N, C-alpha and C positions, 0 to 999 in steps of 0.2 A: 129253076121253077118247074113244077109239074102240074098236071091237072088237079092234084089233091093237096098241094102244098105250095104256097107262094113265097116262101122264104128264099132269100138269096143263098147261094151255095155256102158262102163264108159264114152265114148265120147259124148253120147246123154243125154241132160239134161232132167229133169222130166217135164219141161214146154217147149212146142214147139209152135213156131209161124209158120203157114203154109200159105204162098202165093201159088197161082197156078203156077205162072211164075218163072222159074229159074232166070231170070234177076232181078225180084223183090226180090228174096231171096238174091242175091248178093248185091243189093242196100241196103237192111236192114242191112246186115252184115257189109258192108263198111262204112255206115253212122251212124249207131246207136249202134252197139255192140263194146265193148272194147275187145282187144286181141282175135278177132275172128280168128278161125282157120278152115280150110277145113278138115272135118272128113270123107267125102264120096263124090265120084263123079261118081257113077255107072250110066251109060246111060246119062251122062251129067246133072244129077239131083244133083247139088252141094249142100251139106249140111254143114252148118257152126254152130259152137258152140263158144260162147263167154259170156261176161257178160254185163248186162245192170243195171247200178247203183248198182253193186255188186252182182246181182242175175244171176246165170248161166241160159242161155237160148239157145236153139237150134232153128235155122231157117232152115226149109226144104220145098222145093217145093212139091206140091201135083200133079202137072200136071193138065190136063184138064179132067173133067168128073167124074161121079160117080165111075166107075171101077178103075180109076187111084187113086183117093182119097181112095177108099176102100182098095187097096193093101197097100199103104203107111201108112195109119192110123192103119190098122190091125197089120202091123209089128211093128209099134212104140208102140202100146199098149201091144201087146202080147210078143214080143221078147226083147224090150228095156225098158219095165216097165215104159213107159211114163205115167204120171198121168193126164196131162191136155194139150189139144190142142186148140189154138185159130186160126181159119182160117180167113185170110184177103183176100179180093178179090173184084171183081167188079160185078155189076149186071145190068140187064135191067129192067126198071120200067114199071109196068103194069098200072100206074096211072099218071095223070098230076100233082098230088100233090107232086111227087118226081122229083126234078130238077137234072140236071147234077151236080155231085159233092156232092150231099146230102149223108148223112150217114144213114145206115140201120143196126140195131141190130136184128139178126134173133131170133125169138121166136120159131117157128116150121117150119119144112121142110116137105112139101108135095111132093110126087112123085108117078108117075105111074110105076116107075122102079121096076123090080123084084129082085133087089139086096138082100134085106132082106129076101125075100121068098126063093130064091135059096140058100142062105148061111145058114139060120137058120129056115126056114119054118115059118117066121114071116109075118103075113098078114097086119100089120099096114101100112097105106099109108101116115101117118104123124107122124114124130118123132121129139121130142123137144130138144132144146139146154139145157145146164146146167144153171139152175136158179142161181146157186152160181157164176159162171163166169159172167153171164149176169149182175148180180147186180153190180159188180165192173166195167164192161165195161160202163154201164150207168152212174155210179157215176163218173168215170174218165172223160167221155165226158162232164158231167155237170160242173165238176171242171175246165175244159179247156174252158168252155163257148161255147161248140159245141152242136148244136141241133142234136139229133139222133132219128130216127123213129124206134119204135119197131114193127116188122111185121113178118108175116108168108111169106115164099118164096116158089116158085115152083122150085124144083130141077129136072131139065129135062135132058134127054140124047141128046136132039136136040138143037143145038145152035140157028138155025133159025127155030123157031116154026111155022109150017104151019097149024097145026090142030086147028082150032078155037074152036071146042067143048072142046078139052082138056084144052086149055088156059082158056076158060070161066068157066069150072068146077073148075079149080084152083082158079080163082078169086071169083066166086060166092059161092062155097061150102066151100072153105078153107080160104077165105079172104086173098089170096096171093097178096101182093103189088109189088112183083118183082120176077124175075127169075134168077137163077144161075145154076151151074152144079155139085156141089160137096157135099153139106151139108148133103144130105140124107144118104150116106154111112158113112160119118164121125160120125153123130149122132147115127146111128145104131151100129157102132163098139164101140163107147164110152159106150153105154148102155149094149152091149154084155159083155164087159170086166169090167163093173162097174167103168168106168173112167168118166172124164168130158170133154166136148167139146162145143165150141160156135163159132159163126161166126159173124164178122163185115164186112160190105160191103160198097163200094163207088159206087154210081150210075154212070155208064159210058154210058148208053144208055137209052133213053126214047122211049119205043115202041109205045107210043101214039102220041107224037109230032114229032118223027123222029130225035130228037137231039142226038148227040153222041160224045164221045171223040175219038181222033185218037189214033193210037197205041202207040205213044210216051207219050201222056197224060196218057194212061192206066198204063204205067210203073212209071211215075214220079209224077203225081198229086194225090197221095194217102197218103201224109204225115200225115194228121190228123188221118186217120185210123190206120196207123202204130204206131204212138205215143200213141194213146189210147190203142191199144193192148199191147204194151210194158209196159206202166205205170200201166195197170191193172194186167199184169203178175207178177209184183214184189209185188203186194198186196196179191196174192193167197197163 
């Protein structure tokens, strides 16, 4: 048990699927897991463990932002001995080449966040996903006939990015095609504990064209991403 999760150690699987939204966690548990049971609900962050095609999987929300993901992934890796985390979420596109609903497989996470510096005196401003998990995420998407773009993302502390120079740096220097808010701390913690983590995203907003999903679509229109994550998890 930790201050943020009161599940017993044996109630958390070695593979965790992490949406940001607690409602999305419930959606996954209710619609995709067999024999799903609630194992923690501290602060309303409901955590479910069940099976998917015979493989035990935990679904736990990360909340919004690098610090929130940092807390939950740190505790999962350190105190619950989780081996692999697949983050599923939404992102804002930095390019017209990504349309609403498109899938993005994260290669590297660039951030100006001080998370890694403050925690471990690590100066890296780009941290990479697990090649091992990404191989299966890409393979599974291809098997399902779903196109997926492999890209770096800008992991930012600010949902509505106002500083054009920071955004341009992410695009021009680090080739970021989209922005989100959690991958940097997740990938840092995975590297710190010698574990594996990856992230698959659905484009919910295009910051060039102004197109966007509404809040209901953000919760429900993510089925392809969820299935790819679950089908990949049982191969790991």
